[in-house]
Backbone as ProteinMPNN parsed JSONL, in Angstrom:
{"seq_chain_A": "MAVTDRVSVMRGGRMVAQRATAETSREELAELMVGRRVQLRPDKRAARPGRTVLEVRDLEVKVTDDRGVPRVKAVSFEVRAGEIVGIAGVAGNGQSALLEAIAGI", "coords_chain_A": {"N_chain_A": [[-10.797, -12.658, -25.89], [-11.774, -14.935, -24.732], [-14.413, -14.442, -24.328], [-15.943, -14.018, -26.534], [-17.493, -15.221, -29.474], [-17.329, -14.527, -32.187], [-14.997, -12.447, -34.122], [-14.27, -9.208, -35.245], [-12.07, -7.364, -37.539], [-11.052, -4.151, -37.868], [-9.088, -1.827, -39.897], [-7.655, 1.105, -40.588], [-10.287, 2.328, -40.953], [-11.645, 0.321, -42.362], [-13.519, -2.783, -42.792], [-11.369, -5.576, -42.274], [-11.338, -7.979, -41.648], [-13.079, -11.027, -40.422], [-13.47, -13.385, -38.107], [-14.097, -16.771, -36.567], [-13.735, -16.911, -33.3], [-12.587, -19.042, -32.052], [-11.186, -20.25, -34.027], [-9.066, -18.691, -34.551], [-6.088, -16.831, -33.604], [-4.271, -14.866, -31.08], [-1.965, -13.87, -32.143], [-2.616, -13.904, -35.125], [-4.684, -12.052, -35.14], [-3.55, -9.614, -34.119], [-1.564, -9.246, -36.092], [-3.505, -8.823, -38.257], [-4.539, -6.511, -37.246], [-2.621, -4.623, -37.764], [-1.522, -4.82, -39.946], [0.779, -6.394, -40.646], [3.3, -8.63, -39.723], [3.552, -9.378, -36.022], [5.287, -9.157, -33.221], [4.412, -10.265, -30.242], [5.515, -11.014, -27.82], [8.18, -9.482, -27.181], [11.821, -9.754, -27.413], [13.623, -8.783, -24.857], [16.174, -6.976, -23.184], [17.423, -6.878, -19.97], [16.791, -4.017, -17.9], [18.792, -1.366, -17.753], [19.33, 1.331, -16.244], [20.718, 4.634, -16.361], [22.758, 7.303, -15.095], [21.073, 9.547, -12.902], [19.46, 12.172, -14.421], [17.555, 14.102, -14.156], [16.06, 15.175, -11.205], [13.265, 15.609, -9.215], [12.131, 16.914, -6.18], [9.551, 17.039, -4.058], [7.992, 19.088, -5.225], [5.836, 21.856, -5.63], [3.39, 23.502, -7.22], [1.908, 26.641, -6.981], [-0.428, 27.278, -8.31], [-4.035, 26.914, -8.382], [-6.913, 24.95, -8.428], [-10.518, 25.382, -9.327], [-11.714, 24.824, -6.843], [-9.613, 25.549, -5.123], [-7.631, 23.96, -4.764], [-4.24, 22.779, -4.873], [-2.721, 22.463, -7.945], [-0.498, 20.985, -8.297], [1.211, 19.095, -6.011], [3.58, 18.089, -3.534], [5.263, 16.7, -5.382], [7.396, 14.052, -6.368], [10.067, 12.47, -8.136], [12.566, 10.776, -10.169], [14.384, 10.956, -12.911], [16.377, 8.691, -15.132], [19.302, 8.618, -17.214], [18.56, 7.211, -20.304], [15.851, 6.269, -19.958], [12.474, 6.373, -20.584], [9.98, 8.647, -19.892], [6.457, 9.132, -19.214], [3.845, 11.482, -18.585], [0.789, 11.388, -17.486], [-2.764, 11.904, -17.17], [-6.037, 12.948, -16.555], [-7.432, 15.919, -18.199], [-6.622, 18.818, -16.95], [-5.668, 18.282, -14.33], [-3.18, 18.929, -13.661], [-1.05, 18.27, -15.159], [0.164, 19.927, -17.199], [0.856, 22.189, -15.58], [2.896, 20.819, -14.042], [4.824, 20.24, -15.937], [5.217, 22.524, -16.87], [6.531, 23.864, -14.625], [8.663, 22.142, -14.081], [10.208, 22.95, -16.587], [10.719, 25.505, -15.84], [8.978, 27.568, -16.642]], "CA_chain_A": [[-11.072, -13.947, -26.903], [-12.423, -15.72, -23.763], [-15.931, -14.016, -24.168], [-16.44, -13.761, -27.875], [-17.774, -16.253, -30.45], [-16.644, -14.036, -33.453], [-14.366, -11.325, -33.874], [-14.077, -8.497, -36.436], [-10.84, -6.5, -37.155], [-11.054, -2.878, -38.68], [-7.973, -1.274, -40.067], [-7.808, 2.171, -41.485], [-11.631, 2.559, -41.058], [-12.363, -0.634, -43.173], [-13.349, -4.251, -42.119], [-10.14, -6.341, -43.086], [-11.37, -9.726, -41.478], [-14.107, -11.571, -39.531], [-13.058, -14.739, -37.546], [-14.514, -17.502, -35.363], [-12.714, -16.85, -32.236], [-11.972, -20.415, -31.78], [-10.357, -20.427, -35.372], [-7.854, -17.509, -34.834], [-5.103, -16.551, -32.458], [-3.748, -13.492, -30.738], [-0.931, -13.45, -33.15], [-3.161, -13.671, -36.207], [-5.54, -10.63, -34.802], [-2.467, -8.545, -34.083], [-1.379, -9.024, -37.524], [-4.587, -8.354, -39.199], [-4.851, -5.293, -36.822], [-1.525, -3.664, -38.009], [-1.075, -5.175, -41.398], [2.087, -6.923, -40.623], [3.499, -9.722, -38.574], [3.616, -8.585, -34.895], [6.047, -9.911, -32.123], [3.607, -10.148, -29.059], [6.538, -11.068, -26.704], [9.472, -8.792, -27.651], [12.841, -9.959, -26.674], [13.914, -7.525, -24.071], [17.174, -6.869, -22.392], [17.158, -6.182, -18.506], [16.803, -2.761, -17.776], [20.132, -0.93, -17.059], [19.321, 2.615, -16.103], [22.201, 5.402, -16.105], [22.738, 8.267, -14.024], [20.131, 10.523, -12.848], [19.512, 13.257, -15.252], [16.432, 14.889, -13.809], [15.534, 14.917, -9.915], [12.227, 16.527, -8.835], [11.698, 16.441, -4.761], [8.608, 17.779, -3.241], [7.632, 19.963, -6.034], [4.509, 22.327, -5.395], [3.057, 24.752, -8.02], [0.803, 27.416, -6.217], [-1.598, 27.215, -9.158], [-4.978, 26.107, -7.868], [-8.108, 24.638, -9.383], [-11.596, 26.185, -8.997], [-11.988, 24.626, -5.427], [-8.529, 26.192, -4.337], [-6.613, 22.742, -4.543], [-3.08, 23.142, -5.591], [-2.582, 21.507, -9.294], [0.782, 20.109, -8.097], [1.785, 19.2, -4.416], [4.517, 17.199, -3.069], [5.437, 15.78, -6.33], [8.82, 13.629, -6.364], [10.405, 11.611, -9.035], [13.613, 10.981, -10.805], [14.545, 10.34, -14.391], [17.717, 8.216, -15.325], [19.566, 8.34, -18.653], [17.807, 6.008, -21.075], [14.543, 6.001, -19.646], [11.417, 7.136, -21.484], [8.803, 8.736, -19.193], [5.439, 9.78, -19.579], [3.041, 12.151, -17.495], [-0.526, 11.386, -17.986], [-3.923, 12.392, -16.416], [-7.249, 13.832, -16.999], [-7.122, 17.037, -18.569], [-6.897, 19.884, -15.807], [-5.297, 17.556, -13.357], [-1.885, 19.423, -13.263], [0.208, 17.865, -15.946], [0.621, 20.966, -17.74], [1.437, 23.038, -14.564], [3.97, 20.147, -13.541], [5.853, 20.275, -16.745], [5.891, 24.018, -17.008], [7.513, 24.197, -13.513], [10.078, 21.684, -14.471], [10.839, 23.524, -17.694], [11.106, 26.862, -15.636], [8.164, 28.591, -17.43]], "C_chain_A": [[-11.923, -14.913, -25.889], [-13.885, -15.389, -23.747], [-16.487, -13.826, -25.411], [-16.43, -15.194, -28.582], [-17.027, -16.108, -31.677], [-16.055, -12.744, -33.2], [-14.138, -10.585, -35.221], [-12.886, -7.742, -36.344], [-11.194, -5.314, -38.38], [-9.714, -2.441, -38.686], [-8.13, -0.042, -40.667], [-9.298, 2.632, -41.729], [-12.515, 1.685, -41.892], [-12.337, -1.924, -42.515], [-12.283, -4.871, -43.018], [-10.458, -7.793, -42.808], [-12.596, -9.964, -40.389], [-13.521, -12.974, -39.263], [-13.889, -15.296, -36.554], [-13.431, -17.41, -34.464], [-11.957, -18.186, -31.949], [-11.007, -20.895, -33.067], [-9.333, -19.643, -35.512], [-6.947, -17.592, -33.537], [-4.88, -14.904, -32.225], [-2.898, -13.026, -31.93], [-1.513, -13.108, -34.652], [-3.902, -12.351, -36.152], [-4.51, -9.63, -34.968], [-1.974, -8.054, -35.359], [-2.351, -8.428, -38.531], [-4.898, -6.781, -38.624], [-3.871, -4.313, -37.378], [-1.148, -3.884, -39.379], [0.263, -5.775, -41.488], [2.307, -7.624, -39.558], [3.933, -8.749, -37.077], [4.225, -9.489, -33.721], [5.325, -9.751, -30.794], [4.563, -10.346, -27.659], [7.865, -10.533, -27.176], [10.313, -9.388, -26.797], [13.428, -8.716, -26.165], [15.253, -7.725, -23.138], [16.74, -6.46, -20.833], [17.554, -4.902, -18.564], [18.208, -2.095, -17.081], [20.19, 0.672, -17.036], [20.508, 3.343, -15.695], [21.926, 6.167, -15.07], [21.6, 9.043, -14.104], [20.331, 11.573, -13.607], [18.415, 14.352, -14.829], [16.046, 14.4, -12.364], [14.422, 15.902, -9.52], [12.078, 15.987, -7.165], [10.641, 17.564, -4.229], [8.141, 19.012, -3.944], [6.174, 20.542, -5.734], [4.504, 23.549, -6.104], [1.863, 25.344, -7.146], [-0.332, 27.638, -7.21], [-2.549, 26.234, -8.733], [-6.111, 25.779, -8.764], [-9.226, 25.457, -8.932], [-12.037, 25.832, -7.512], [-10.613, 24.926, -4.482], [-7.659, 25.081, -4.097], [-5.412, 22.975, -5.516], [-3.169, 22.02, -6.846], [-1.479, 20.5, -8.915], [1.261, 20.297, -6.625], [2.516, 18.065, -4.232], [5.015, 16.136, -4.153], [6.945, 15.465, -6.477], [9.019, 12.592, -7.173], [11.833, 11.724, -9.606], [13.784, 10.309, -12.192], [16.115, 9.995, -14.798], [17.887, 8.123, -16.741], [19.13, 7.107, -19.222], [16.663, 5.754, -20.894], [13.416, 6.803, -20.441], [10.212, 7.296, -20.148], [7.755, 9.509, -19.488], [4.616, 10.308, -18.488], [1.573, 12.053, -18.124], [-1.735, 11.711, -16.706], [-5.011, 12.895, -17.165], [-6.915, 15.15, -17.227], [-7.638, 17.772, -17.402], [-6.387, 19.302, -14.414], [-3.823, 18.087, -12.994], [-0.727, 19.143, -13.947], [0.769, 19.027, -16.628], [1.514, 21.857, -16.694], [2.919, 22.395, -14.106], [5.037, 20.426, -14.702], [6.337, 21.668, -17.146], [6.928, 24.4, -15.929], [8.911, 23.594, -13.737], [10.911, 22.46, -15.59], [11.195, 25.076, -17.211], [10.089, 27.955, -16.23], [7.237, 29.236, -16.459]], "O_chain_A": [[-12.763, -15.651, -26.405], [-14.597, -16.146, -23.087], [-17.65, -13.422, -25.399], [-15.618, -16.092, -28.359], [-16.327, -16.965, -32.215], [-16.434, -12.002, -32.294], [-13.847, -11.231, -36.228], [-12.527, -7.392, -35.22], [-11.524, -5.576, -39.537], [-9.061, -2.581, -37.652], [-9.002, -0.132, -41.53], [-9.505, 3.322, -42.727], [-13.686, 1.942, -42.175], [-11.4, -2.26, -41.79], [-12.266, -4.743, -44.242], [-10.012, -8.709, -43.499], [-12.952, -9.074, -39.617], [-13.119, -13.65, -40.21], [-14.414, -14.566, -35.714], [-12.299, -17.777, -34.778], [-10.766, -18.222, -31.64], [-10.206, -21.827, -32.986], [-8.619, -19.767, -36.508], [-7.154, -18.369, -32.604], [-5.217, -13.982, -32.968], [-3.104, -11.993, -32.566], [-1.009, -12.207, -35.322], [-3.752, -11.562, -37.085], [-4.575, -8.831, -35.902], [-1.925, -6.878, -35.722], [-2.031, -7.68, -39.455], [-5.402, -5.934, -39.362], [-4.258, -3.148, -37.479], [-0.421, -3.056, -39.929], [0.865, -5.596, -42.547], [1.698, -7.42, -38.508], [4.503, -7.658, -37.106], [3.616, -10.492, -33.349], [5.844, -8.844, -30.143], [4.259, -9.825, -26.585], [8.657, -11.379, -27.591], [9.974, -9.639, -25.641], [13.697, -7.751, -26.879], [15.277, -8.691, -22.376], [15.752, -5.757, -20.623], [18.561, -4.582, -19.196], [18.553, -2.388, -15.936], [21.014, 1.26, -17.737], [21.273, 2.888, -14.845], [21.07, 5.909, -14.225], [21.085, 9.272, -15.199], [21.467, 12.043, -13.543], [18.547, 15.493, -15.271], [15.703, 13.221, -12.276], [14.744, 17.09, -9.517], [11.93, 14.789, -6.926], [10.921, 18.747, -4.037], [7.891, 19.992, -3.243], [5.29, 19.699, -5.588], [5.261, 24.491, -5.87], [0.983, 24.622, -6.678], [-1.268, 28.295, -6.755], [-2.281, 25.036, -8.645], [-6.208, 26.366, -9.842], [-8.933, 26.309, -8.093], [-12.779, 26.659, -6.982], [-10.56, 24.586, -3.3], [-6.868, 25.222, -3.164], [-5.541, 23.291, -6.699], [-3.628, 20.889, -6.685], [-1.575, 19.309, -9.21], [1.617, 21.367, -6.13], [2.124, 17.022, -4.755], [5.154, 14.941, -3.891], [7.736, 16.385, -6.68], [8.215, 11.666, -7.06], [12.33, 12.846, -9.515], [13.315, 9.203, -12.461], [16.976, 10.875, -14.792], [17.006, 7.699, -17.489], [19.322, 6.033, -18.652], [16.19, 4.921, -21.667], [13.68, 7.925, -20.876], [9.69, 6.344, -19.569], [7.983, 10.594, -20.024], [4.617, 9.669, -17.435], [1.287, 12.621, -19.178], [-1.473, 11.719, -15.503], [-4.887, 13.24, -18.341], [-6.077, 15.636, -16.467], [-8.733, 17.556, -16.883], [-6.729, 19.899, -13.393], [-3.311, 17.615, -11.979], [0.389, 19.544, -13.615], [1.998, 19.086, -16.613], [2.678, 22.177, -16.934], [3.899, 23.096, -13.853], [6.135, 20.852, -14.343], [7.441, 21.965, -17.601], [7.939, 25.064, -16.157], [9.987, 24.186, -13.65], [12.133, 22.579, -15.503], [11.824, 25.826, -17.958], [10.422, 29.139, -16.268], [6.457, 30.111, -16.837]]}, "name": "protein", "num_of_chains": 1, "seq": "MAVTDRVSVMRGGRMVAQRATAETSREELAELMVGRRVQLRPDKRAARPGRTVLEVRDLEVKVTDDRGVPRVKAVSFEVRAGEIVGIAGVAGNGQSALLEAIAGI"}
């Protein structure tokens, strides 16, 4: 919003609004984007992670890329009850090999 004079909002492939940036707000734009009122600062409780349900230490998968580099090398993490964990990366960087190893495939 600091670098625009006008803003256009599309939803579902259709233009739903155009506004002068100075005459709108983040809240209004968010509502226009999703079609309903949005709480931009959700009320959250402090995290209270539970017991460890998955622990991975120094995992290595011997599958290599076309340069001979292991797809998964020295990966360590733990997941606690109540957590949501995502694994992300550019395709081919070992996410599938990591998940297959964890699942025992």
